[in-house]
C-alpha positions as CSV (number, residue, x, y, z in Angstrom):
1,X,-0.2,0.2,0.1
2,X,1.6,3.5,-1.0
3,X,1.6,6.2,1.3
4,X,-0.3,9.5,0.8
5,X,2.7,11.2,-0.1
6,X,3.6,8.4,-2.4
7,X,0.2,8.9,-3.9
8,X,0.2,12.4,-4.3
9,X,4.2,12.3,-6.1
10,X,2.3,9.8,-8.6
11,X,-0.4,12.2,-9.4
12,X,1.9,15.3,-9.5
13,X,4.1,12.9,-12.2
14,X,0.8,12.3,-14.0
15,X,-0.3,15.9,-14.3
16,X,3.4,16.8,-15.6
17,X,3.1,14.0,-18.2
18,X,-0.6,15.1,-19.2
19,X,0.6,18.8,-19.6
20,X,3.5,17.9,-21.8
21,X,1.5,15.5,-24.1
22,X,-1.0,18.6,-24.6
23,X,1.7,21.0,-25.5
24,X,3.0,18.8,-27.8
25,X,-0.6,18.4,-29.8
26,X,-1.0,22.2,-29.4
27,X,2.2,22.4,-31.0
28,X,1.2,19.7,-33.9
29,X,-2.1,21.7,-34.5
30,X,-0.4,24.7,-35.1
31,X,1.8,23.8,-37.4
32,X,-1.3,22.3,-39.2
33,X,-2.9,25.2,-39.1
34,X,-0.1,27.7,-40.3
35,X,0.3,25.2,-43.5
36,X,-3.0,24.8,-44.4
37,X,-3.3,28.7,-43.9
38,X,-0.4,29.4,-46.3
39,X,-1.7,26.8,-48.8
40,X,-5.1,28.5,-48.6
41,X,-3.9,32.0,-48.6
42,X,-2.1,31.4,-51.5
43,X,-5.3,31.6,-54.1
44,X,-6.9,34.7,-53.9
45,X,-10.6,35.6,-54.9
46,X,-10.4,38.0,-57.8
47,X,-13.5,39.5,-56.4
48,X,-11.7,40.6,-52.9
49,X,-11.1,44.0,-52.1
50,X,-8.0,45.9,-52.7
51,X,-7.9,47.1,-49.2
52,X,-5.1,44.9,-47.8
53,X,-7.9,42.6,-46.3
54,X,-8.1,39.1,-46.9
55,X,-11.0,37.9,-49.3
56,X,-12.7,34.7,-50.3
57,X,-16.4,33.8,-50.9
58,X,-18.8,32.3,-48.7
59,X,-18.2,35.3,-45.9
60,X,-14.5,34.3,-46.4
61,X,-13.3,37.9,-45.1
62,X,-11.1,35.7,-42.6
63,X,-7.4,34.6,-42.2
64,X,-7.7,30.7,-42.8
65,X,-6.9,28.5,-40.0
66,X,-8.3,30.4,-37.0
67,X,-9.9,28.3,-34.4
68,X,-11.7,29.2,-31.1
69,X,-9.2,29.9,-28.4
70,X,-10.1,27.4,-25.4
71,X,-7.1,29.5,-23.4
72,X,-9.1,32.9,-23.9
73,X,-11.0,34.2,-20.9
74,X,-14.6,33.0,-21.3
75,X,-16.0,36.7,-20.3
76,X,-13.8,37.7,-23.4
77,X,-15.1,35.2,-25.6
78,X,-18.7,36.1,-24.7
79,X,-18.1,39.7,-24.8
80,X,-17.3,39.6,-28.5
81,X,-20.8,38.1,-29.2
82,X,-22.1,41.3,-28.0
83,X,-22.9,44.6,-29.9
84,X,-24.0,47.5,-27.8
85,X,-26.1,50.9,-28.4
86,X,-25.5,54.2,-26.5
87,X,-27.2,57.4,-26.8
88,X,-25.7,60.6,-27.7
89,X,-22.6,62.1,-29.5
90,X,-19.8,61.1,-27.2
91,X,-18.7,57.8,-25.7
92,X,-20.4,57.5,-22.3
93,X,-18.3,55.9,-19.4
94,X,-20.3,52.8,-19.0
95,X,-19.7,52.3,-22.7
96,X,-15.9,53.0,-22.9
97,X,-15.6,50.5,-19.7
98,X,-17.5,47.7,-21.5
99,X,-15.4,48.1,-24.8
100,X,-12.3,48.2,-22.3
101,X,-13.1,45.3,-20.5
102,X,-14.3,43.0,-23.6
103,X,-17.9,42.9,-22.7
104,X,-18.7,44.1,-26.2
105,X,-17.4,43.3,-29.6
106,X,-19.3,46.2,-31.4
107,X,-21.4,49.5,-31.1
108,X,-24.1,50.5,-33.6
109,X,-24.7,53.9,-34.3
110,X,-28.2,55.8,-34.7
111,X,-29.0,59.3,-35.6
112,X,-28.8,60.8,-32.3
113,X,-24.9,59.5,-32.2
114,X,-24.0,61.9,-35.5
115,X,-23.9,65.6,-35.1
116,X,-21.3,65.9,-38.1
117,X,-18.3,64.4,-39.9
118,X,-15.7,65.7,-37.5
119,X,-17.8,64.7,-34.4
120,X,-18.2,61.1,-35.9
121,X,-14.6,60.8,-36.7
122,X,-13.9,61.5,-32.7
123,X,-16.5,59.3,-31.6
124,X,-15.2,56.5,-33.9
125,X,-11.7,57.2,-32.8
126,X,-12.9,57.1,-29.1
127,X,-14.5,53.5,-29.7
128,X,-11.4,52.1,-31.4
129,X,-9.2,53.5,-28.4
130,X,-11.3,52.1,-25.6
131,X,-11.6,48.7,-27.3
132,X,-8.0,48.4,-28.5
133,X,-8.9,48.6,-31.9
134,X,-11.4,45.3,-31.8
135,X,-14.4,46.8,-31.7
136,X,-16.8,46.7,-35.0
137,X,-18.8,50.0,-35.6
138,X,-22.1,49.3,-37.2
139,X,-24.5,51.8,-38.9
140,X,-27.6,51.1,-41.3
141,X,-26.9,52.5,-44.7
142,X,-29.2,50.8,-47.1
143,X,-29.4,54.1,-49.3
144,X,-31.9,56.5,-49.8
145,X,-33.9,57.4,-46.6
146,X,-32.3,54.7,-44.9
147,X,-28.8,55.6,-44.0
148,X,-27.8,56.8,-40.5
149,X,-24.5,58.7,-41.8
150,X,-26.4,61.1,-44.1
151,X,-23.3,62.7,-46.2
152,X,-22.1,59.1,-46.9
153,X,-24.4,57.9,-49.1
154,X,-25.7,55.8,-51.1
155,X,-28.4,58.7,-51.8
156,X,-30.3,56.6,-54.1
157,X,-32.8,54.0,-52.4
158,X,-32.0,50.3,-53.3
159,X,-34.3,49.9,-56.6
160,X,-32.9,53.1,-58.0
161,X,-29.5,52.0,-57.4
162,X,-30.4,48.6,-59.1
163,X,-32.4,50.5,-62.4
164,X,-29.3,52.7,-63.0
165,X,-26.9,49.7,-62.4
166,X,-25.3,51.5,-60.1
167,X,-25.2,49.1,-56.8
168,X,-21.4,48.3,-57.2
169,X,-20.4,52.2,-57.5
170,X,-22.8,53.6,-55.0
171,X,-21.7,51.0,-52.5
172,X,-18.0,51.3,-53.0
173,X,-18.2,55.2,-52.8
174,X,-20.4,54.8,-49.5
175,X,-17.7,52.8,-48.1
176,X,-15.0,55.1,-48.8
177,X,-16.6,57.8,-47.0
178,X,-17.7,55.5,-43.9
179,X,-14.3,53.7,-43.7
180,X,-12.9,57.3,-43.3
181,X,-15.2,58.1,-40.8
182,X,-14.2,54.9,-38.8
183,X,-17.6,52.8,-39.6
184,X,-17.0,49.6,-40.5
185,X,-20.0,47.6,-40.9
186,X,-22.6,48.8,-43.3
187,X,-26.2,46.9,-42.1
188,X,-26.7,46.5,-46.1
189,X,-27.6,45.6,-48.7
190,X,-31.6,44.2,-48.5
191,X,-31.7,40.9,-50.3
192,X,-35.6,40.8,-49.6
193,X,-37.8,40.1,-52.6
194,X,-41.3,41.2,-52.3
195,X,-43.6,38.7,-53.3
196,X,-47.6,40.2,-51.6
197,X,-49.3,42.9,-51.8
198,X,-48.4,45.3,-49.2
199,X,-44.9,43.9,-48.5
200,X,-43.4,45.8,-45.9
201,X,-40.0,45.7,-47.0
202,X,-40.9,46.8,-50.6
203,X,-39.5,50.5,-50.8
204,X,-36.2,48.8,-49.6
205,X,-35.5,45.9,-52.0
206,X,-33.6,46.0,-55.2
207,X,-36.2,44.6,-57.2
208,X,-39.6,42.3,-57.4
209,X,-37.8,39.9,-59.1
210,X,-35.3,37.6,-57.8
211,X,-33.0,37.4,-60.6
212,X,-32.4,41.2,-60.6
213,X,-32.1,41.3,-56.9
214,X,-29.7,38.8,-56.7
215,X,-27.6,40.6,-59.3
216,X,-28.1,44.0,-57.4
217,X,-27.0,42.6,-53.9
218,X,-24.0,40.5,-55.5
219,X,-22.8,44.0,-56.8
220,X,-23.1,45.9,-53.6
221,X,-21.4,43.4,-51.9
222,X,-18.5,43.7,-53.8
223,X,-19.0,47.5,-53.5
224,X,-18.7,47.4,-50.0
225,X,-16.1,45.3,-49.9
226,X,-13.8,47.5,-52.2
227,X,-14.4,50.3,-50.3
228,X,-13.2,48.8,-47.2
229,X,-16.5,48.2,-45.2
230,X,-18.0,44.9,-44.4
231,X,-21.6,44.4,-45.8
232,X,-24.3,42.9,-44.2
233,X,-26.9,40.9,-46.2
234,X,-30.5,40.9,-44.8
235,X,-33.0,39.9,-43.7
236,X,-32.4,36.2,-44.2
237,X,-34.3,34.3,-45.1
238,X,-36.5,36.8,-46.6
239,X,-39.0,39.4,-45.3
240,X,-40.6,39.9,-49.0
241,X,-43.6,38.1,-47.9
242,X,-44.0,39.7,-44.8
243,X,-46.9,42.7,-44.6
244,X,-45.8,43.7,-41.2
245,X,-42.2,45.0,-40.4
246,X,-40.6,42.9,-37.3
247,X,-39.5,46.1,-35.7
248,X,-43.6,46.9,-35.3
249,X,-44.9,43.3,-34.7
250,X,-44.9,39.7,-35.2
251,X,-44.8,38.4,-38.9
252,X,-45.4,35.3,-40.6
253,X,-44.2,34.2,-44.3
254,X,-45.7,31.6,-45.9
255,X,-44.0,29.3,-48.2
256,X,-40.2,28.9,-48.8
257,X,-38.3,32.0,-49.4
258,X,-36.4,32.3,-52.7
259,X,-32.9,32.1,-51.4
260,X,-31.1,33.4,-54.6
261,X,-30.4,36.9,-53.4
262,X,-28.8,35.5,-50.4
263,X,-26.8,33.2,-52.1
264,X,-25.7,35.5,-54.6
265,X,-24.4,37.7,-51.9
266,X,-22.8,35.2,-50.0
267,X,-20.9,34.1,-52.9
268,X,-19.7,37.6,-53.9
269,X,-17.9,37.5,-50.6
270,X,-20.5,39.0,-47.7
271,X,-18.7,38.5,-44.6
272,X,-22.0,38.9,-42.2
273,X,-25.6,37.7,-43.0
274,X,-28.4,39.4,-40.7
275,X,-31.1,37.1,-39.4
276,X,-34.5,38.3,-39.5
277,X,-37.5,38.0,-36.7
278,X,-40.3,36.6,-38.9
279,X,-41.7,33.3,-38.8
280,X,-41.5,30.7,-41.6
281,X,-43.9,27.9,-40.5
282,X,-42.9,25.7,-43.7
283,X,-39.4,25.8,-42.1
284,X,-39.9,25.9,-38.4
285,X,-43.4,26.0,-37.1
286,X,-42.2,27.3,-33.6
287,X,-39.3,29.3,-33.7
288,X,-39.0,32.7,-35.5
289,X,-35.7,32.7,-37.7
290,X,-33.3,34.1,-35.5
291,X,-34.0,31.4,-32.9
292,X,-34.2,28.8,-35.3
293,X,-31.2,26.3,-36.0
294,X,-33.4,24.8,-38.7
295,X,-32.8,28.2,-40.7
296,X,-29.4,29.2,-39.3
297,X,-27.5,26.0,-39.6
298,X,-29.9,24.2,-41.7
299,X,-30.6,26.6,-44.4
300,X,-27.9,29.4,-44.1
301,X,-24.9,27.2,-42.8
302,X,-25.2,23.9,-44.8
303,X,-27.5,24.8,-47.6
304,X,-25.8,28.2,-48.7
305,X,-22.3,27.4,-47.1
306,X,-21.9,30.5,-45.2
307,X,-19.1,30.3,-42.9
308,X,-19.1,34.2,-42.2
309,X,-20.7,36.2,-38.8
310,X,-24.6,35.5,-38.4
311,X,-26.1,38.8,-36.8
312,X,-29.3,39.1,-35.4
313,X,-31.6,41.8,-36.2
314,X,-32.4,44.0,-33.6
315,X,-33.3,42.2,-30.3
316,X,-35.6,45.0,-29.0
317,X,-37.8,44.3,-32.3
318,X,-41.7,43.8,-31.5
319,X,-41.5,40.4,-32.9
320,X,-38.8,39.1,-30.5
321,X,-40.4,41.2,-27.2
322,X,-43.5,39.3,-27.7
323,X,-41.7,36.3,-27.2
324,X,-38.9,36.6,-24.4
325,X,-37.0,39.3,-22.8
326,X,-33.9,40.6,-24.7
327,X,-31.5,38.3,-22.8
328,X,-33.4,35.1,-23.2
329,X,-33.8,36.0,-26.8
330,X,-30.0,36.6,-27.1
331,X,-29.6,33.2,-25.7
332,X,-31.8,31.4,-28.2
333,X,-30.1,33.0,-30.9
334,X,-26.6,32.0,-30.2
335,X,-28.0,28.5,-29.3
336,X,-29.6,28.8,-32.9
337,X,-26.2,29.4,-34.6
338,X,-26.0,33.2,-34.6
339,X,-22.6,34.8,-33.9
340,X,-23.6,38.4,-32.8
341,X,-26.6,39.5,-30.6
342,X,-27.6,43.2,-32.0
343,X,-28.9,45.1,-28.7
344,X,-30.6,48.5,-29.4
345,X,-32.3,49.4,-25.7
346,X,-30.9,51.0,-22.6
347,X,-29.4,48.5,-20.7
348,X,-29.9,45.5,-22.9
349,X,-26.1,44.9,-23.6
350,X,-25.3,44.2,-20.2
351,X,-28.3,42.0,-19.6
352,X,-27.5,39.7,-22.7
353,X,-23.6,39.7,-21.8
354,X,-24.7,38.7,-18.2
355,X,-27.1,35.7,-19.2
356,X,-24.7,34.6,-21.8
357,X,-21.9,34.2,-19.7
358,X,-23.9,32.5,-16.9
359,X,-25.0,30.2,-19.3
360,X,-21.7,29.2,-21.1
361,X,-20.1,28.6,-17.1
362,X,-22.8,26.1,-16.8
363,X,-22.9,24.4,-19.9
364,X,-20.1,22.8,-21.9
365,X,-22.2,22.9,-25.0
366,X,-23.1,25.9,-24.8
367,X,-19.5,27.5,-23.8
368,X,-18.0,25.7,-27.0
369,X,-21.0,27.4,-28.8
370,X,-19.7,30.7,-27.6
371,X,-16.2,30.0,-28.5
372,X,-17.3,29.0,-32.1
373,X,-18.8,32.5,-32.6
374,X,-16.4,34.5,-30.9
375,X,-13.5,32.9,-33.2
376,X,-15.9,34.1,-36.5
377,X,-16.5,37.3,-34.8
378,X,-12.6,37.9,-34.3
379,X,-11.8,37.1,-37.7
380,X,-14.4,39.7,-38.6
381,X,-12.7,42.1,-36.6
382,X,-9.3,41.5,-37.8
383,X,-10.5,42.1,-41.3
384,X,-12.3,45.3,-40.7
385,X,-11.8,46.6,-37.5
386,X,-8.2,47.0,-37.8
387,X,-7.2,44.2,-35.0
388,X,-4.1,41.9,-35.8
389,X,-3.3,38.5,-35.2
């Protein structure tokens, strides 16, 4: 029989051997990632932006070989999944702290955050400084009346861009102005195709014919990327069949939407896709799209091959609020495969962060899901927000 001291010594020796084995495995994995990354990087997408950022299709604006890092503090991995909103033209202290401490991966701007070009540059500089250059800066910038940065464009609405054959040029010009102002993600283009009378998205769509819409979406995606801003194809899997805007209330969409415009945007290299909040009984009779694994993982990831960042539409939308509070809605979305939880209400970001962190600490499966999403968002940050590996 061994003494307690002998047993402790044996356990310590086993731990040391295990540590050496893990280090050897990690070293081998890193070497494989480096070699495979170099091989993949040798071929460049002809449509990649000429801005020094990596390119590719299927949401491939990301360095190859990047994987979730299990050694990263869980708090920071969770924080990268949260987009926060604040009021006013200056970065408030609580938002500065959240960015500095890694409790948010990005910021969304609205009209009340802007007073002019010089002020916006100061604000985005403060956001970058607080986050160490990591935070994404998002703005709705579809064109026409739907553009937060009014002086940046596109000045024409989507339909006018498509009719003039100018979707790519308009997006490229707008992106250059946004990039100069410090905005890194455009919540555009709209890939919805109106299919019913009174479609809520009719005034924001490129066309009411899927083929024409697909061509315009692909052109716009290329233009945004060429200008150095990450485009976001929305609202997956398509809100053209809804007569109610999900911001205002619940919406059901009959049948299966035509995914052609989304496929075209993804193949053009869209790094983000926004998942909407309508319900599609033919695809998932119980859950809205942003909380449906069948739609996010099944349709978006497996069917369309999307490898980029999936972001929710605003979690404060009425279609979401009727079903769950914002923190529970965010958890359901992350479980379904969404990567970024877009909060737009006062105090929502911290509630979402705390719930996601508590759930990740409790559940190994959810923790793995968080780290998978965190890796995707980090790739996007490195490509567009200025963060480097």
